[in-house]
N, C-alpha and C positions, 0 to 999 in steps of 0.2 A: 195356443204354447207362441206363436210363432211372436206373436203383439206383446207378450210378457218378457220373450229376450230382447223384445226393442228394447222395453222400457227399464230391464236390469244392466243392459249396457254402459247406458247415463250415467246410472246411480255409481255404478263400478270406478269409472271413470274420475266421479265427484270424489268420492271415497278417494281413488289412490293421491287426488291432489290433497286433499285434507293433508292424510297421513303425511307427504313428503315434506308437505309446509310446516309440519310441528317439529321434525328433525332440527336439535344444535346445531345453531349455525358455529364454526373452527372458525377463535379467536385470532387476527392477527399475530404476526412474529412483532416477538419485542425489538423497538430497534437497539440497535448495535455500539455501544459505546468504544470511543474512538481508544486506545492504547494509551499511556502519559506518557510526552516526548520526553526522552533522556540524552542530557547536556552531554555531549565528544568529551571524553578523557583526553587529558592535557600529554602533552607529548614535550620531555626534555633532550637535548645534546651538547653537552661541552667538549672542546675539544685544547690543545694545550701545544705550543707551537714555540720555541723545541720542547722535546720531552724532558732531557736531561740537560745539565747545565751546569758551569761551576759556579760559584758563589762570586755574589756582585753580577751574574747576567742577568739580561729579561728574558721574558717569557710572556707571547702572547696569547691570551685566554679569548676564543671565539667561542657562543652560545647561541642558541635556536628555540623557541618554544612556540608551542601552537597550543588552544584553547584556554591559554590560563590568565590567570586576572592578577596573578601577584609570583615575581620570583625574586628568586633571591642566592646568594654563593656565598657558603661558610667561609669566616676571615672577611670577606669584602660588606657584606649587607644585599639590602636592595638593591637591584639591577630593573633594567628596559627587557620586556621579553625577547630580546635579540640584540647583540650587539658583542663590542669587543674593548678589550679593558690590558691596559700592558704593568704587568708585575714584578716585583725583582726579592722574588723568593730567598730568606738564607737557609732555611732546612730543606729536605724533602716535604711535599707538601701533596693533602689530597685538597683540590679544589669543588667541591663540594656542591650542583646545583640541584634545588630545588623549586618545580613550577605548580601552584596549585590553582584548581580552577574549577568552577561549579560541576562539571564531570569527573573530580577526584585529584590527585596529587601522583605524579611523576618524577623520578630524580635521575640525574646520571651523575659521574665522577670522571676527571680527569687530573693524574698523578702527575707532577713535574719530580724528577731525583735529582738533588741537589747534590754535585760533589764537593769537599771540603778544598779551599785552597792551599795550595802546597806551603809549608812552612815557612815565614820567614828566615833569611838568613840572621844567624846572629854576627852581630857586628862583629868587625876586624881590630886589631888593634890599630888599624890604620885609618880606621874611622870612627871620627868621636859619635857620640850619642845624638848630637844636635844631624850633624850629615845622615848618618842614617833614617833618622827622623823627618827631615827634609825628601831623603830619596824615596819616602815608603807614603806619607801622606801627602793628598794633590787637593787644590783648592777647589772648590764647585763655583759655578759663577752662576748668573740673573741674568733674567730680561728687562729689559727698562723698566723702572718705575713698579718693582717689581720685585718679593723675597718670597714667592712659591717656589721649594725644590723642582726642576724642571728633569723633566726625563730621562735625559743624557748625565745630570747628577748624582742619579739613587744607584746606577751602577758603582762610581766613585767612591761615594761615602760607603757603601757596603765593602769597598776592602780599605778603606781606612780602619772601618769598625773593627775589621778582622785584622788589622795589624796590631790596634790600642788593644784587643783582646787578647794578644799574644805579648802583648807587654804593659801589667795592672801596674806597674808602679809608675810610669808615666802618666802626669798630669797635662793638660794642654789650655791652651788660648784659642778661642774664636773671633778673628777680626773680621768687621762687619764696616764693609767698604764700599760705596758709591762713586761716581761719576759726577764729572765738574757740572754739571747742570742740578739746579738747582738752591735754595740758602740753606747755609750752612746748619739751621732748626732741622728745617725738612730733611736734612741728609744723614743728618745725626738720630734722627727718630727709622729711617728707611736701613741702616749700617745696622742697628738695636736687633732687627725686623732679622734682616736677614742672619744674622749671627745665631741666633735665636732659634730659626728654622733650620741652620747644619748640628747644632747643639740637638734639638728633639729627634734628628732622624739616625742621629749616631745614641742616643739612649733608645729608641725603637729597637736598635738593632742590638743592644745589648750591653753597651757600654753606660756604666756608674753615671750618672748626673753629679757626683760629688765632685768628679773625675775634670769638671768641665768648667772654666769660665769664658763668660762673654764679654767683649766689650765691642763698642762701637765708635769707628774713628771718622764716620762720614764720608767727606772726601778732600779732608785735609793730608793723608798721606796714600795717594794716587802712584800706582805703578806703571803711568803713563801717563805723559804730559800733553801730550798732543791733542786735537781737536777734534779727534774723528771715530766715526763709528769703530776700528777697528781697537783703538784706545778706548773708547770708553765701556769696549765690551772689558777689558782687563781687569777695568776698574771696580766693575759691577762683581764683585767677589765676597766670598767667604772663606777667609784663610788659617790655615794652622799653623802654632807655633808652642815650643814645648816652656810650660807655666815655671819657668825658674825660680 
C-alpha cells in the first residue's frame, strides 16, 4: 500500500502541472495613444493714449499679441503682431484689434473720444474775408525731397478742414513750393506732388474736392531767399489761399 502511495504522488504532480499549463495567458495591455497637441489660443491687447482729445490732436495706439499669425486693426488694416502707431481721428472711434492664430481668435478694443473744436469766430466788420482766412488756415511743411504729409502736419490739416467745413462757400488754392535746390522741372513736379498730398488729406477729412484747386510754383516763389536750412524749410510747403 505504501508503494502505491509513492507512485500516485508523482502522477498527481504531473497532472497538476499539465492543468496549470493549459490555462489561457492574459494578453498584454494595449499601448496608450498620446493625446493630440492643442495650439495655444492667441491673446490681444490694445491701448490708446490719450483716450480723450480735441479734434486735430494726435493719439498713440499701442498693441501686443501672442501666438497670432495675423493681426489687424479696423480702419487701419494689417499690422505687426505688436507695435505702435500715431493716428489723428476726427470723430470718436473704436480701434478694434483682431488676432488670429492656429489656436483661435482673440480681440480687444480701445476707444478714443473726440471733442469737436470750438466754433470758428465769425468775421467782424473790421476783418476782411481774406484776413479771416489767413488767421485760420495754416500752411504745412515737408521734408527735403519728399511730399509725404508729416505727422506734425496731420493736426494742422485737421484744423484747416474743420475751418473749411464751417465755411462751405469758400473755395481755395493749394500751392506747392520747393526750396532752391534742384532743377526747375524737377521742383515743379515735386511742388505738384506736395499740393496734391495736402488736397488728398483735406478731402479725406471731409472737404469736397470740387472746392480745391492745386498749382505748383516749384522754386519760383520762395518765401525766404537765404541759402540756409532754416530758410529752405520755410520754402518746402503747401500754402493755402482763397480762390477768388
